[in-house]
A tleap script that builds the chain and sets N, CA, C and O, in Angstrom:
source leaprc.protein.ff14SB
mol = sequence {
  NMET SER PRO ASP GLU ILE PHE PRO ILE PHE
  PHE GLY THR TRP VAL ILE LEU GLY ILE ILE
  SER PHE ALA ILE PHE PHE LEU GLY LYS ASN
  ALA GLU LEU LYS ARG LYS LEU TRP PRO PRO
  PHE VAL ILE GLY THR GLY VAL LEU PHE ILE
  GLY PHE ILE TYR ALA MET GLY LEU GLN GLY
  GLN ALA LEU TYR ILE MET VAL LEU ALA VAL
  ILE LEU ILE THR PHE LEU ASN LEU ARG SER
  ALA LYS PHE CYS ASP ALA CYS GLY LYS THR
  ILE ILE SER GLN ASN PHE LEU ILE LYS PRO
  LYS PHE CYS SER LYS CYS GLY GLU LYS LEU
  CGLN
}
set mol.1.N position { 307.691 -99.919 -15.792 }
set mol.1.CA position { 309.073 -99.515 -15.950 }
set mol.1.C position { 309.841 -99.820 -14.663 }
set mol.1.O position { 309.296 -99.734 -13.562 }
set mol.2.N position { 311.083 -100.167 -14.820 }
set mol.2.CA position { 311.920 -100.471 -13.668 }
set mol.2.C position { 312.536 -99.183 -13.119 }
set mol.2.O position { 312.612 -98.176 -13.824 }
set mol.3.N position { 312.976 -99.220 -11.854 }
set mol.3.CA position { 313.640 -98.031 -11.295 }
set mol.3.C position { 314.841 -97.572 -12.127 }
set mol.3.O position { 315.107 -96.374 -12.222 }
set mol.4.N position { 315.563 -98.517 -12.728 }
set mol.4.CA position { 316.705 -98.141 -13.561 }
set mol.4.C position { 316.284 -97.363 -14.806 }
set mol.4.O position { 317.050 -96.544 -15.315 }
set mol.5.N position { 315.086 -97.611 -15.292 }
set mol.5.CA position { 314.575 -96.876 -16.449 }
set mol.5.C position { 313.972 -95.528 -16.035 }
set mol.5.O position { 314.008 -94.563 -16.798 }
set mol.6.N position { 313.425 -95.476 -14.832 }
set mol.6.CA position { 312.769 -94.261 -14.349 }
set mol.6.C position { 313.788 -93.229 -13.870 }
set mol.6.O position { 313.583 -92.029 -14.050 }
set mol.7.N position { 314.880 -93.685 -13.265 }
set mol.7.CA position { 315.830 -92.744 -12.673 }
set mol.7.C position { 316.366 -91.705 -13.662 }
set mol.7.O position { 316.415 -90.529 -13.304 }
set mol.8.N position { 316.767 -92.067 -14.875 }
set mol.8.CA position { 317.236 -91.021 -15.808 }
set mol.8.C position { 316.160 -89.970 -16.114 }
set mol.8.O position { 316.473 -88.792 -16.288 }
set mol.9.N position { 314.900 -90.398 -16.179 }
set mol.9.CA position { 313.795 -89.456 -16.409 }
set mol.9.C position { 313.669 -88.532 -15.192 }
set mol.9.O position { 313.520 -87.318 -15.331 }
set mol.10.N position { 313.731 -89.130 -14.004 }
set mol.10.CA position { 313.683 -88.373 -12.757 }
set mol.10.C position { 314.811 -87.342 -12.719 }
set mol.10.O position { 314.570 -86.167 -12.439 }
set mol.11.N position { 316.028 -87.771 -12.996 }
set mol.11.CA position { 317.190 -86.898 -12.948 }
set mol.11.C position { 317.075 -85.765 -13.974 }
set mol.11.O position { 317.321 -84.602 -13.656 }
set mol.12.N position { 316.702 -86.114 -15.192 }
set mol.12.CA position { 316.551 -85.104 -16.244 }
set mol.12.C position { 315.474 -84.091 -15.920 }
set mol.12.O position { 315.645 -82.896 -16.162 }
set mol.13.N position { 314.367 -84.562 -15.375 }
set mol.13.CA position { 313.278 -83.673 -14.981 }
set mol.13.C position { 313.752 -82.700 -13.915 }
set mol.13.O position { 313.438 -81.511 -13.962 }
set mol.14.N position { 314.513 -83.214 -12.951 }
set mol.14.CA position { 315.003 -82.358 -11.865 }
set mol.14.C position { 316.001 -81.325 -12.372 }
set mol.14.O position { 316.000 -80.188 -11.901 }
set mol.15.N position { 316.844 -81.696 -13.317 }
set mol.15.CA position { 317.791 -80.734 -13.903 }
set mol.15.C position { 317.024 -79.629 -14.612 }
set mol.15.O position { 317.340 -78.452 -14.439 }
set mol.16.N position { 316.024 -79.986 -15.405 }
set mol.16.CA position { 315.223 -78.994 -16.137 }
set mol.16.C position { 314.480 -78.086 -15.155 }
set mol.16.O position { 314.468 -76.868 -15.330 }
set mol.17.N position { 313.862 -78.669 -14.124 }
set mol.17.CA position { 313.158 -77.861 -13.126 }
set mol.17.C position { 314.118 -76.931 -12.388 }
set mol.17.O position { 313.768 -75.793 -12.074 }
set mol.18.N position { 315.318 -77.413 -12.114 }
set mol.18.CA position { 316.321 -76.583 -11.448 }
set mol.18.C position { 316.715 -75.390 -12.289 }
set mol.18.O position { 316.836 -74.278 -11.775 }
set mol.19.N position { 316.917 -75.608 -13.575 }
set mol.19.CA position { 317.285 -74.510 -14.482 }
set mol.19.C position { 316.155 -73.497 -14.590 }
set mol.19.O position { 316.384 -72.291 -14.504 }
set mol.20.N position { 314.941 -73.988 -14.776 }
set mol.20.CA position { 313.781 -73.102 -14.895 }
set mol.20.C position { 313.575 -72.311 -13.608 }
set mol.20.O position { 313.363 -71.100 -13.653 }
set mol.21.N position { 313.635 -72.986 -12.466 }
set mol.21.CA position { 313.399 -72.282 -11.201 }
set mol.21.C position { 314.509 -71.276 -10.915 }
set mol.21.O position { 314.235 -70.197 -10.390 }
set mol.22.N position { 315.752 -71.607 -11.250 }
set mol.22.CA position { 316.851 -70.657 -11.056 }
set mol.22.C position { 316.627 -69.408 -11.907 }
set mol.22.O position { 316.808 -68.286 -11.435 }
set mol.23.N position { 316.235 -69.610 -13.157 }
set mol.23.CA position { 316.004 -68.476 -14.059 }
set mol.23.C position { 314.869 -67.588 -13.560 }
set mol.23.O position { 314.980 -66.362 -13.587 }
set mol.24.N position { 313.791 -68.194 -13.110 }
set mol.24.CA position { 312.633 -67.399 -12.674 }
set mol.24.C position { 312.852 -66.799 -11.294 }
set mol.24.O position { 312.669 -65.596 -11.106 }
set mol.25.N position { 313.242 -67.622 -10.331 }
set mol.25.CA position { 313.238 -67.185 -8.943 }
set mol.25.C position { 314.527 -66.503 -8.481 }
set mol.25.O position { 314.511 -65.790 -7.478 }
set mol.26.N position { 315.642 -66.705 -9.188 }
set mol.26.CA position { 316.885 -66.089 -8.737 }
set mol.26.C position { 317.470 -65.097 -9.738 }
set mol.26.O position { 318.194 -64.184 -9.339 }
set mol.27.N position { 317.180 -65.250 -10.998 }
set mol.27.CA position { 317.640 -64.272 -11.986 }
set mol.27.C position { 316.559 -63.244 -12.297 }
set mol.27.O position { 316.855 -62.089 -12.602 }
set mol.28.N position { 315.298 -63.680 -12.217 }
set mol.28.CA position { 314.185 -62.789 -12.519 }
set mol.28.C position { 314.041 -61.687 -11.483 }
set mol.28.O position { 314.467 -61.846 -10.339 }
set mol.29.N position { 313.449 -60.583 -11.876 }
set mol.29.CA position { 313.277 -59.420 -10.992 }
set mol.29.C position { 311.816 -59.105 -10.690 }
set mol.29.O position { 311.537 -58.179 -9.929 }
set mol.30.N position { 310.884 -59.849 -11.266 }
set mol.30.CA position { 309.467 -59.564 -11.107 }
set mol.30.C position { 308.924 -60.270 -9.857 }
set mol.30.O position { 308.586 -61.453 -9.902 }
set mol.31.N position { 308.843 -59.530 -8.739 }
set mol.31.CA position { 308.415 -60.108 -7.465 }
set mol.31.C position { 306.975 -60.608 -7.526 }
set mol.31.O position { 306.658 -61.651 -6.953 }
set mol.32.N position { 306.112 -59.882 -8.206 }
set mol.32.CA position { 304.702 -60.293 -8.293 }
set mol.32.C position { 304.565 -61.628 -9.029 }
set mol.32.O position { 303.809 -62.498 -8.596 }
set mol.33.N position { 305.286 -61.794 -10.132 }
set mol.33.CA position { 305.269 -63.057 -10.869 }
set mol.33.C position { 305.805 -64.189 -10.001 }
set mol.33.O position { 305.247 -65.287 -9.985 }
set mol.34.N position { 306.878 -63.920 -9.286 }
set mol.34.CA position { 307.447 -64.932 -8.396 }
set mol.34.C position { 306.438 -65.361 -7.338 }
set mol.34.O position { 306.304 -66.551 -7.049 }
set mol.35.N position { 305.723 -64.389 -6.756 }
set mol.35.CA position { 304.709 -64.709 -5.746 }
set mol.35.C position { 303.601 -65.588 -6.312 }
set mol.35.O position { 303.093 -66.476 -5.628 }
set mol.36.N position { 303.229 -65.338 -7.563 }
set mol.36.CA position { 302.178 -66.145 -8.197 }
set mol.36.C position { 302.663 -67.553 -8.516 }
set mol.36.O position { 301.916 -68.518 -8.360 }
set mol.37.N position { 303.907 -67.674 -8.961 }
set mol.37.CA position { 304.423 -68.966 -9.412 }
set mol.37.C position { 304.964 -69.852 -8.285 }
set mol.37.O position { 304.965 -71.077 -8.409 }
set mol.38.N position { 305.423 -69.244 -7.191 }
set mol.38.CA position { 306.076 -70.014 -6.135 }
set mol.38.C position { 305.196 -71.119 -5.540 }
set mol.38.O position { 305.641 -72.266 -5.501 }
set mol.39.N position { 303.970 -70.838 -5.074 }
set mol.39.CA position { 303.179 -71.922 -4.480 }
set mol.39.C position { 302.902 -73.093 -5.433 }
set mol.39.O position { 303.131 -74.239 -5.049 }
set mol.40.N position { 302.415 -72.849 -6.664 }
set mol.40.CA position { 302.182 -74.009 -7.523 }
set mol.40.C position { 303.476 -74.739 -7.890 }
set mol.40.O position { 303.470 -75.958 -8.064 }
set mol.41.N position { 304.585 -74.002 -8.009 }
set mol.41.CA position { 305.859 -74.642 -8.335 }
set mol.41.C position { 306.308 -75.554 -7.196 }
set mol.41.O position { 306.684 -76.703 -7.431 }
set mol.42.N position { 306.270 -75.056 -5.980 }
set mol.42.CA position { 306.732 -75.838 -4.826 }
set mol.42.C position { 305.822 -77.047 -4.602 }
set mol.42.O position { 306.308 -78.156 -4.381 }
set mol.43.N position { 304.521 -76.840 -4.658 }
set mol.43.CA position { 303.577 -77.950 -4.466 }
set mol.43.C position { 303.701 -78.946 -5.608 }
set mol.43.O position { 303.710 -80.155 -5.376 }
set mol.44.N position { 303.795 -78.459 -6.832 }
set mol.44.CA position { 303.919 -79.340 -7.998 }
set mol.44.C position { 305.183 -80.185 -7.970 }
set mol.44.O position { 305.146 -81.369 -8.305 }
set mol.45.N position { 306.306 -79.583 -7.569 }
set mol.45.CA position { 307.534 -80.372 -7.500 }
set mol.45.C position { 307.459 -81.405 -6.385 }
set mol.45.O position { 308.022 -82.492 -6.514 }
set mol.46.N position { 306.773 -81.085 -5.297 }
set mol.46.CA position { 306.582 -82.068 -4.225 }
set mol.46.C position { 305.757 -83.256 -4.696 }
set mol.46.O position { 306.101 -84.407 -4.425 }
set mol.47.N position { 304.677 -82.974 -5.395 }
set mol.47.CA position { 303.825 -84.042 -5.934 }
set mol.47.C position { 304.598 -84.864 -6.966 }
set mol.47.O position { 304.516 -86.092 -6.979 }
set mol.48.N position { 305.341 -84.184 -7.821 }
set mol.48.CA position { 306.145 -84.882 -8.828 }
set mol.48.C position { 307.187 -85.780 -8.168 }
set mol.48.O position { 307.396 -86.913 -8.603 }
set mol.49.N position { 307.840 -85.282 -7.126 }
set mol.49.CA position { 308.836 -86.076 -6.411 }
set mol.49.C position { 308.210 -87.340 -5.827 }
set mol.49.O position { 308.760 -88.432 -5.975 }
set mol.50.N position { 307.069 -87.197 -5.168 }
set mol.50.CA position { 306.374 -88.367 -4.604 }
set mol.50.C position { 305.988 -89.331 -5.721 }
set mol.50.O position { 306.110 -90.545 -5.557 }
set mol.51.N position { 305.526 -88.806 -6.848 }
set mol.51.CA position { 305.177 -89.669 -7.984 }
set mol.51.C position { 306.367 -90.464 -8.473 }
set mol.51.O position { 306.244 -91.661 -8.736 }
set mol.52.N position { 307.510 -89.827 -8.599 }
set mol.52.CA position { 308.720 -90.544 -9.021 }
set mol.52.C position { 309.132 -91.594 -7.989 }
set mol.52.O position { 309.484 -92.717 -8.350 }
set mol.53.N position { 309.089 -91.232 -6.722 }
set mol.53.CA position { 309.462 -92.181 -5.667 }
set mol.53.C position { 308.539 -93.398 -5.703 }
set mol.53.O position { 308.994 -94.535 -5.575 }
set mol.54.N position { 307.255 -93.154 -5.877 }
set mol.54.CA position { 306.292 -94.263 -5.964 }
set mol.54.C position { 306.566 -95.108 -7.202 }
set mol.54.O position { 306.550 -96.337 -7.134 }
set mol.55.N position { 306.818 -94.456 -8.326 }
set mol.55.CA position { 307.073 -95.183 -9.580 }
set mol.55.C position { 308.351 -96.020 -9.503 }
set mol.55.O position { 308.473 -97.041 -10.181 }
set mol.56.N position { 309.304 -95.579 -8.670 }
set mol.56.CA position { 310.543 -96.338 -8.526 }
set mol.56.C position { 310.402 -97.482 -7.519 }
set mol.56.O position { 311.364 -98.209 -7.269 }
set mol.57.N position { 309.219 -97.642 -6.947 }
set mol.57.CA position { 308.952 -98.827 -6.149 }
set mol.57.C position { 308.853 -98.649 -4.654 }
set mol.57.O position { 308.675 -99.639 -3.945 }
set mol.58.N position { 308.958 -97.446 -4.140 }
set mol.58.CA position { 308.819 -97.253 -2.707 }
set mol.58.C position { 307.356 -97.429 -2.336 }
set mol.58.O position { 306.480 -96.796 -2.925 }
set mol.59.N position { 307.093 -98.285 -1.363 }
set mol.59.CA position { 305.709 -98.574 -0.974 }
set mol.59.C position { 305.602 -98.710 0.535 }
set mol.59.O position { 306.602 -98.703 1.253 }
set mol.60.N position { 304.379 -98.832 0.993 }
set mol.60.CA position { 304.113 -99.097 2.393 }
set mol.60.C position { 304.476 -97.947 3.305 }
set mol.60.O position { 304.323 -96.774 2.964 }
set mol.61.N position { 304.964 -98.324 4.479 }
set mol.61.CA position { 305.260 -97.351 5.520 }
set mol.61.C position { 306.332 -96.344 5.082 }
set mol.61.O position { 306.250 -95.163 5.420 }
set mol.62.N position { 307.323 -96.808 4.338 }
set mol.62.CA position { 308.381 -95.900 3.865 }
set mol.62.C position { 307.798 -94.817 2.957 }
set mol.62.O position { 308.233 -93.667 3.019 }
set mol.63.N position { 306.829 -95.162 2.123 }
set mol.63.CA position { 306.187 -94.176 1.252 }
set mol.63.C position { 305.417 -93.153 2.083 }
set mol.63.O position { 305.461 -91.958 1.788 }
set mol.64.N position { 304.719 -93.607 3.112 }
set mol.64.CA position { 303.973 -92.685 3.968 }
set mol.64.C position { 304.909 -91.710 4.679 }
set mol.64.O position { 304.604 -90.523 4.794 }
set mol.65.N position { 306.041 -92.208 5.153 }
set mol.65.CA position { 307.020 -91.346 5.800 }
set mol.65.C position { 307.563 -90.323 4.799 }
set mol.65.O position { 307.734 -89.150 5.134 }
set mol.66.N position { 307.831 -90.772 3.576 }
set mol.66.CA position { 308.328 -89.874 2.535 }
set mol.66.C position { 307.286 -88.800 2.211 }
set mol.66.O position { 307.636 -87.633 2.036 }
set mol.67.N position { 306.020 -89.184 2.131 }
set mol.67.CA position { 304.955 -88.220 1.857 }
set mol.67.C position { 304.896 -87.182 2.970 }
set mol.67.O position { 304.777 -85.989 2.694 }
set mol.68.N position { 304.977 -87.617 4.215 }
set mol.68.CA position { 304.957 -86.674 5.335 }
set mol.68.C position { 306.164 -85.734 5.291 }
set mol.68.O position { 306.036 -84.540 5.564 }
set mol.69.N position { 307.327 -86.270 4.949 }
set mol.69.CA position { 308.533 -85.442 4.849 }
set mol.69.C position { 308.382 -84.407 3.737 }
set mol.69.O position { 308.758 -83.249 3.918 }
set mol.70.N position { 307.844 -84.804 2.604 }
set mol.70.CA position { 307.661 -83.868 1.481 }
set mol.70.C position { 306.631 -82.797 1.844 }
set mol.70.O position { 306.802 -81.632 1.484 }
set mol.71.N position { 305.574 -83.174 2.546 }
set mol.71.CA position { 304.581 -82.186 2.992 }
set mol.71.C position { 305.234 -81.162 3.916 }
set mol.71.O position { 304.999 -79.962 3.775 }
set mol.72.N position { 306.046 -81.625 4.854 }
set mol.72.CA position { 306.732 -80.715 5.770 }
set mol.72.C position { 307.695 -79.797 5.014 }
set mol.72.O position { 307.710 -78.588 5.247 }
set mol.73.N position { 308.484 -80.357 4.125 }
set mol.73.CA position { 309.440 -79.564 3.347 }
set mol.73.C position { 308.709 -78.548 2.469 }
set mol.73.O position { 309.147 -77.404 2.345 }
set mol.74.N position { 307.610 -78.959 1.868 }
set mol.74.CA position { 306.813 -78.050 1.039 }
set mol.74.C position { 306.295 -76.890 1.876 }
set mol.74.O position { 306.393 -75.734 1.465 }
set mol.75.N position { 305.749 -77.190 3.037 }
set mol.75.CA position { 305.242 -76.156 3.937 }
set mol.75.C position { 306.359 -75.179 4.320 }
set mol.75.O position { 306.167 -73.964 4.285 }
set mol.76.N position { 307.517 -75.715 4.683 }
set mol.76.CA position { 308.636 -74.863 5.083 }
set mol.76.C position { 309.138 -74.012 3.916 }
set mol.76.O position { 309.484 -72.846 4.105 }
set mol.77.N position { 309.180 -74.581 2.721 }
set mol.77.CA position { 309.593 -73.815 1.537 }
set mol.77.C position { 308.612 -72.680 1.234 }
set mol.77.O position { 309.020 -71.568 0.900 }
set mol.78.N position { 307.328 -72.972 1.354 }
set mol.78.CA position { 306.322 -71.931 1.111 }
set mol.78.C position { 306.439 -70.819 2.147 }
set mol.78.O position { 306.280 -69.642 1.820 }
set mol.79.N position { 306.711 -71.183 3.371 }
set mol.79.CA position { 306.787 -70.218 4.476 }
set mol.79.C position { 308.066 -69.390 4.438 }
set mol.79.O position { 308.044 -68.211 4.792 }
set mol.80.N position { 309.161 -69.974 4.022 }
set mol.80.CA position { 310.456 -69.313 4.185 }
set mol.80.C position { 310.867 -68.410 3.017 }
set mol.80.O position { 311.840 -67.667 3.141 }
set mol.81.N position { 310.162 -68.453 1.906 }
set mol.81.CA position { 310.541 -67.635 0.745 }
set mol.81.C position { 309.718 -66.354 0.681 }
set mol.81.O position { 308.495 -66.370 0.822 }
set mol.82.N position { 310.411 -65.262 0.469 }
set mol.82.CA position { 309.784 -63.950 0.262 }
set mol.82.C position { 310.433 -63.304 -0.949 }
set mol.82.O position { 311.539 -63.669 -1.347 }
set mol.83.N position { 309.728 -62.338 -1.530 }
set mol.83.CA position { 310.198 -61.679 -2.738 }
set mol.83.C position { 310.115 -60.168 -2.540 }
set mol.83.O position { 309.062 -59.635 -2.192 }
set mol.84.N position { 311.228 -59.493 -2.763 }
set mol.84.CA position { 311.321 -58.054 -2.534 }
set mol.84.C position { 310.692 -57.278 -3.694 }
set mol.84.O position { 311.059 -57.463 -4.855 }
set mol.85.N position { 309.738 -56.408 -3.356 }
set mol.85.CA position { 309.106 -55.571 -4.376 }
set mol.85.C position { 310.057 -54.510 -4.910 }
set mol.85.O position { 309.944 -54.107 -6.067 }
set mol.86.N position { 310.986 -54.056 -4.089 }
set mol.86.CA position { 311.880 -52.975 -4.487 }
set mol.86.C position { 312.937 -53.426 -5.492 }
set mol.86.O position { 313.162 -52.751 -6.497 }
set mol.87.N position { 313.587 -54.561 -5.230 }
set mol.87.CA position { 314.689 -54.982 -6.108 }
set mol.87.C position { 314.436 -56.320 -6.814 }
set mol.87.O position { 315.191 -56.694 -7.711 }
set mol.88.N position { 313.383 -57.041 -6.417 }
set mol.88.CA position { 313.047 -58.295 -7.073 }
set mol.88.C position { 313.777 -59.509 -6.536 }
set mol.88.O position { 313.572 -60.613 -7.042 }
set mol.89.N position { 314.615 -59.348 -5.538 }
set mol.89.CA position { 315.401 -60.465 -5.006 }
set mol.89.C position { 314.508 -61.491 -4.331 }
set mol.89.O position { 313.519 -61.152 -3.681 }
set mol.90.N position { 314.881 -62.759 -4.502 }
set mol.90.CA position { 314.252 -63.852 -3.775 }
set mol.90.C position { 315.032 -64.049 -2.488 }
set mol.90.O position { 316.247 -64.250 -2.507 }
set mol.91.N position { 314.323 -63.989 -1.372 }
set mol.91.CA position { 314.959 -64.163 -0.069 }
set mol.91.C position { 314.404 -65.438 0.543 }
set mol.91.O position { 313.198 -65.579 0.745 }
set mol.92.N position { 315.310 -66.361 0.834 }
set mol.92.CA position { 314.910 -67.609 1.474 }
set mol.92.C position { 315.603 -67.663 2.822 }
set mol.92.O position { 316.831 -67.684 2.911 }
set mol.93.N position { 314.796 -67.685 3.860 }
set mol.93.CA position { 315.330 -67.699 5.217 }
set mol.93.C position { 316.103 -68.990 5.460 }
set mol.93.O position { 315.641 -70.078 5.115 }
set mol.94.N position { 317.285 -68.855 6.058 }
set mol.94.CA position { 318.075 -70.029 6.416 }
set mol.94.C position { 317.500 -70.718 7.648 }
set mol.94.O position { 317.753 -71.900 7.879 }
set mol.95.N position { 316.730 -69.980 8.433 }
set mol.95.CA position { 316.041 -70.545 9.581 }
set mol.95.C position { 314.579 -70.710 9.195 }
set mol.95.O position { 313.832 -69.733 9.141 }
set mol.96.N position { 314.173 -71.939 8.930 }
set mol.96.CA position { 312.820 -72.198 8.430 }
set mol.96.C position { 311.730 -71.809 9.426 }
set mol.96.O position { 310.557 -71.735 9.059 }
set mol.97.N position { 312.098 -71.563 10.668 }
set mol.97.CA position { 311.104 -71.216 11.670 }
set mol.97.C position { 310.814 -69.714 11.700 }
set mol.97.O position { 309.822 -69.286 12.290 }
set mol.98.N position { 311.673 -68.918 11.069 }
set mol.98.CA position { 311.510 -67.469 11.079 }
set mol.98.C position { 311.324 -66.959 9.654 }
set mol.98.O position { 312.151 -67.217 8.779 }
set mol.99.N position { 310.232 -66.232 9.430 }
set mol.99.CA position { 309.995 -65.630 8.120 }
set mol.99.C position { 310.908 -64.416 7.958 }
set mol.99.O position { 311.064 -63.633 8.894 }
set mol.100.N position { 311.515 -64.251 6.773 }
set mol.100.CA position { 312.327 -63.045 6.559 }
set mol.100.C position { 311.436 -61.802 6.568 }
set mol.100.O position { 310.318 -61.828 6.052 }
set mol.101.N position { 311.939 -60.713 7.160 }
set mol.101.CA position { 311.155 -59.481 7.261 }
set mol.101.C position { 311.711 -58.354 6.410 }
set mol.101.O position { 310.979 -57.439 6.032 }
set mol.102.N position { 313.018 -58.414 6.102 }
set mol.102.CA position { 313.651 -57.370 5.308 }
set mol.102.C position { 314.501 -57.995 4.213 }
set mol.102.O position { 315.032 -59.092 4.384 }
set mol.103.N position { 314.631 -57.302 3.091 }
set mol.103.CA position { 315.439 -57.779 1.974 }
set mol.103.C position { 316.919 -57.732 2.363 }
set mol.103.O position { 317.401 -56.729 2.889 }
set mol.104.N position { 317.617 -58.809 2.103 }
set mol.104.CA position { 319.048 -58.874 2.421 }
set mol.104.C position { 319.881 -58.093 1.412 }
set mol.104.O position { 321.062 -57.842 1.653 }
set mol.105.N position { 319.287 -57.705 0.288 }
set mol.105.CA position { 320.037 -56.951 -0.737 }
set mol.105.C position { 319.860 -55.440 -0.568 }
set mol.105.O position { 320.835 -54.690 -0.534 }
set mol.106.N position { 318.593 -55.006 -0.462 }
set mol.106.CA position { 318.349 -53.561 -0.431 }
set mol.106.C position { 317.806 -53.053 0.908 }
set mol.106.O position { 317.729 -51.843 1.119 }
set mol.107.N position { 317.433 -53.955 1.808 }
set mol.107.CA position { 316.950 -53.556 3.132 }
set mol.107.C position { 315.476 -53.214 3.205 }
set mol.107.O position { 314.977 -52.866 4.275 }
set mol.108.N position { 314.766 -53.307 2.085 }
set mol.108.CA position { 313.334 -52.975 2.032 }
set mol.108.C position { 312.542 -53.963 2.900 }
set mol.108.O position { 312.886 -55.141 2.997 }
set mol.109.N position { 311.468 -53.451 3.532 }
set mol.109.CA position { 310.558 -54.310 4.298 }
set mol.109.C position { 309.809 -55.219 3.331 }
set mol.109.O position { 309.342 -54.761 2.288 }
set mol.110.N position { 309.691 -56.511 3.670 }
set mol.110.CA position { 309.030 -57.491 2.808 }
set mol.110.C position { 307.561 -57.624 3.179 }
set mol.110.O position { 307.177 -57.406 4.328 }
set mol.111.N position { 306.744 -57.984 2.194 }
set mol.111.CA position { 305.307 -58.214 2.414 }
set mol.111.C position { 305.096 -59.471 3.205 }
set mol.111.O position { 303.955 -59.835 3.492 }
savepdb mol mol.pdb
quit
């Protein structure tokens, strides 16, 4: 398949994943479920993204750089998201170097 044929599939997949993740991680209130789903979701979307990039023809050194960037982004996403047991809010730190410690909605200490 050519990149022009793959891109609509890529775009549609990302829209669907965005809707699903918004519903679960930002509208949902079940912190325990969010904790279980977050790592496989973040890792899976990273792998899927690399697969699409490869399928669209990125190869060689540029692909390796993209893989390293996705690994870093995945690590930072896993590290920066916390889920409040008290109110169910998803808290994503704006500073990827600092883990959130308290819920920005209710003030509860985070796990």
